[in-house]
N, C-alpha and C positions, 0 to 999 in steps of 0.2 A: 426461550432457557427456563429450567423448573428451576421449584424450590428445593433447597438441599440445607439441611438444620448439621446434620454432622457426618456428612463425607459422602465419600461412594456409592455407597448405595441409595441413595435418595438421587442419584443422576441419571434420569430416565432416558430415553430415547430421544424426546423432547428437547434433551440439553446437548443432544449427540447431530440434530440436524440431519445432514443428510449422509453424514456415517455414523452408525449406529455402532459399530464396532472399532472407533476412534481410539487407538492407543494412546494415551499420555501420561505425564508423569503423576496426575491427579489419581491413578488406580494404587500410588503406593503410599500407604501411608505414612511412612517414614515423612518424603516427600510433602505430601499434603499438612502433615502437621506441621513440616518448617516453614510451610507458606502460607499457613496462618498465624502461626506462632509470630513470623517479622510483622503479616500485616496487622495484629495487634498492637505491638509494640512503635510500629509508626504512626497510627491513629492514633494512640496514647500521646504521641512527641506534640499531635497537633490538638492533642485538647477533646479530640473523637475516640467511640464506642460503638459497636454495633448494638444496634436496637429491634434490630428485624432479620428474621430469614434472610438466608442467602441464597443467590439464584447464579448457577453455573452452566456455563455454556464450554461443550470439550470438544474440538476441530485438531485433527490430525497436525496442525499448525500453531494453536495454541492452546495455554487455559485463560479463560476471563472469569473473572467472580466478581458478582453484581453484591456490596455490602451496605446496607440500610444504617445511617449513621444520624438519623434523626426522622422527623414526620415527613418530610420532604426531599431532603437531602441522602445522595448516594456516593460513593466513592468505588471505583474499579481496580480490582489486582489484577494485572495480566502477567502471564509465562511465555514468554517467548521460546523457540527450539533455540540450540545454537548456530544454526547459518541464520538465524534473524533477532540472537541475542543484542544484537547492538541495539535494537531499537529503542530501548530502556535511557541508553546513555545518550542518544541522538536525540531523544524529546527532551532532558534535561536541556541540551546543546543548545537546541531550537528555542526552549523558554527564555535563554536570556538571549538569544543573537536576534530571534525576531519573536517575542512577547506579544506582540499584538494578534499574530495569527498564529500560536498554538497554545494548547496547553500545561498550563504550570505542573509537573508530577507534584503530588505530596511525597514522592518519597521513590528511590529507584535502588536496585541492586545491581551494580553494572557486571559483576561477577557470572549471577546467575540469570542475568536477562528479565529479572522482573523490574515490574513498576505497578507503583500505585498514584492513583489518578482521580483528580477531580470531576463528577458528572456537568459533561459541557453542554448540558439544556438539547433543546429538538436537534434532531438530523435535519440537515438539508432537502431530504428524501420526506419527512414526515411535512415539514413545510412548504412544499410541492403539492402533496397529496391532497391539505390543506383547504387550500389557497386555491383565487382561480387561476385557469391555466394563463401559464405567460412563456410563452414559448421561448422569451429571452432572456429567461432569470437565471442561467449558468453566465451571463455577460460577466457580472461583479464577480463572482467566485472565480472566473477565469482571470480578470484583469488582476485583482488581488493576489491571486496564485502566482502570476508572474511578476509582479513586481516583487514578492515574498522571493522568488529566485533567483529574482537580479542583487537583492541584497546578499543572500548567500556564496554566491558568486567568490567575495571575499573570502569565505569560511570552508573552502572546497576542500583543501589538504587538510585540514581538522576535522571535515566530515569520513575525510578514507580514513583519518589515523582510528575513528569512534570503531570501525572497523564494516563500516558502508562497504560491499560488493562496489567494486570497481569494472566498470562497463564500458570503456572508452570510446568513442565514437568510432575509430581508428582502427580498435582490436574487437570490433564486435564481429567480424566471419572467426575468430580464434573463441570467444564466446558461444558462438554458435556451433563450432565442432564440438568442442566441451558437454555442450547442452545433448548433442544430438548421439555422443559417444557415448554417454549416461542414461538415456534413457532406454532402461531394457525391453519397454513393451513395442518398439518398432521392429516392423516386419520390414524383409530386406529390400519389399516394392519402396517401403517410406523411406528408406535410407538413399538409395537410389534417387529418388524425386529429388529428395535436399540436399544429394549432393550437386545433382544439376543447377539445381538452384543460385549455389554457391557461388559461382563468376560474376552476375547479376549483383548478389549482395556486398562483393567487395567494391565494385564502381559505386552502387549506392551508399556504402559508407565512404568510399574516397572522396564524392561530390559531397558530400554534407560535413565532413571535415574540413575538406578544403574553403568550406563558406566563411570560415574565422569565429564561429561561435565556440567559447570556451563549453567544456564537459561541467554539470553542476548536477544538483541534487535533483532527484527525479522521482516523488511521490510513488509512484508506480500502478498505482492501483484510485486513482482518482473517483469514485463514482459518488453519487449521491448518499449513501450513509458511509462516508469518510469525509465527514466534513459536518459542524454543527453549526446552528443558524439558528441562535438562543433570541436576538433581537433585530430589529430591522439598521443597518450598517455594524453587525457583531458578526464575521466567519471565522470559524477556527476549525482547522486544518487538524488531524491524527489520524493514528491508524499507520506507522510509517515500516513498520516489517516488510513490507516488498524493496523498500527503496532501493535504490542504486547510485553512481554517480554514472552519467552520461550523458548524451546528449538532452540538454534540455525540455526541447519540442516533443521529444517524447511522452512528456506528461500528458500532453492534450490526445493523445488515443483514448485512453478511457473514457472520462466524461466525454465528449464525443460520442461516444458508441452511444454513452447513457440517453444524451440530451436528444438523437437522433431517433431514440429505442422510445422514449417518450413522444418526442413532438416532431417526430418526421425529419427528412433530411436535408428539406428547405431551410434550417436554423443554423444550419452547419458554417457557411458562410462568415456571416456576421458573429457567430460565437467563435471562430478561428480568430478571425479579425479585432475583435476585444480582450482575446488573447495575445496580440502580436503588437496590440497599440505599446504597452510599456517596454517593447523590443526594436521601436522605431530608429533608438538612438546608436544603435549597433552598428551606422554604415552601412547593412544592406537595404535596398530598394525594396518597395511593398512586393515586386514580384518573387524577387530573391528570400525574401523571409516565408513568401507561400509556398514556393518550392522546398522550403527548408523543412515546415511544417510537413507537407506532404511526404518527403524521405525519410523523418522521423516517425511519423505515425508507421509510417510501414515499419521502419524498424524497429519500434519500442513491440514489438512482436515477440523480439527474441527475449526481453526483460521480464515480459509476462509468462514467457516458456520457462525460463528459469526459478522465476518465487514459486511455480509447483513445486520445486525439488526443497524446497525448505520447511521438513516436516521434523516430528520429533524422532529420535531417534528408535528403534522398534515398532514403528509403524504396519498397522496390520498389512496384511497380503493386498486387501481392497484397497485400502487407501493409497496404496504405491501405485497399483495399478492405474484408480482413478486420477491420481497427480500424473501418471507418466502419458493417459489420452490427453488429460488438460494440456498438458505442456507441446504433445502433437497438435491438438488443435492450433494451438497459437503458431508454432512453425508453420502451419502449413498457411496462414494468413497469409505468410511473406508474401503468396505470391497472385495474392490477390489485389484487384484494383485498391489504390489506395484511399481510405476515408474520405481527406481530404487533396 
């Protein structure tokens, strides 16, 4: 991110990451002034005010602004595109249902998909980088995340009512069809390859759905930069813009890939079992739970493909092409050997 005092012209290439041509509402002065005015009013309601320069990060799927409110404090403004505008309301709801696991927003604007969030402290990624190498550092986060999912299962209908996308296990073939049809970057050979895969996809979905674990909230992008670890024993999950209601075990794909990249594949069986331990009361045997994880991690690639379609309207041609390519990459993962 880059420093920004007065809006659009001070957001350089660094604030746009790999998307220097990102088109977001931040480029529109009326929208920007409205967002900053809302932020100032909400800060004032909490007895806070800006005390330093802002830092702005723009992506085709989000506007994120860090605001200094004291010598060491910061708050974060986030705006989502329409396809993930549910994140603000979901974050607020989660802070009521599972406050020990998530951030409590200072304010949300449900209609506009805006949220104002406190700083959560060091990222889990930074803690891993700075501490001694611990190949099983993901065990506690995964166990806690599974506990949170189980608590939230009683709120699934409410989660869906907030606009969180439905990707129910039994309906994933239809979700797959929609994402293939809507991806304008696919060549005919890509479409044919994916169509040939569909019968196996139907079988996997039927088997997983038949195991009896209900669909629930899936973060869908739970890597080591999506949770805070401010102190031992405290872990905070955030950034719910890719979430969906699907098989809960789909959540394991992204952290498992992150752990494998950092520590190697040998850590995965133990991390899988740490995640599954809270699910042992489901009535399934250990082999059945492991089979369910294997299926869910394969099917989770559909959710990852879908998440790349949640861009701001009017996104640049390059951003749309990049999102289409990423979506296709995840769909191709369906035919790969499962991670677990």
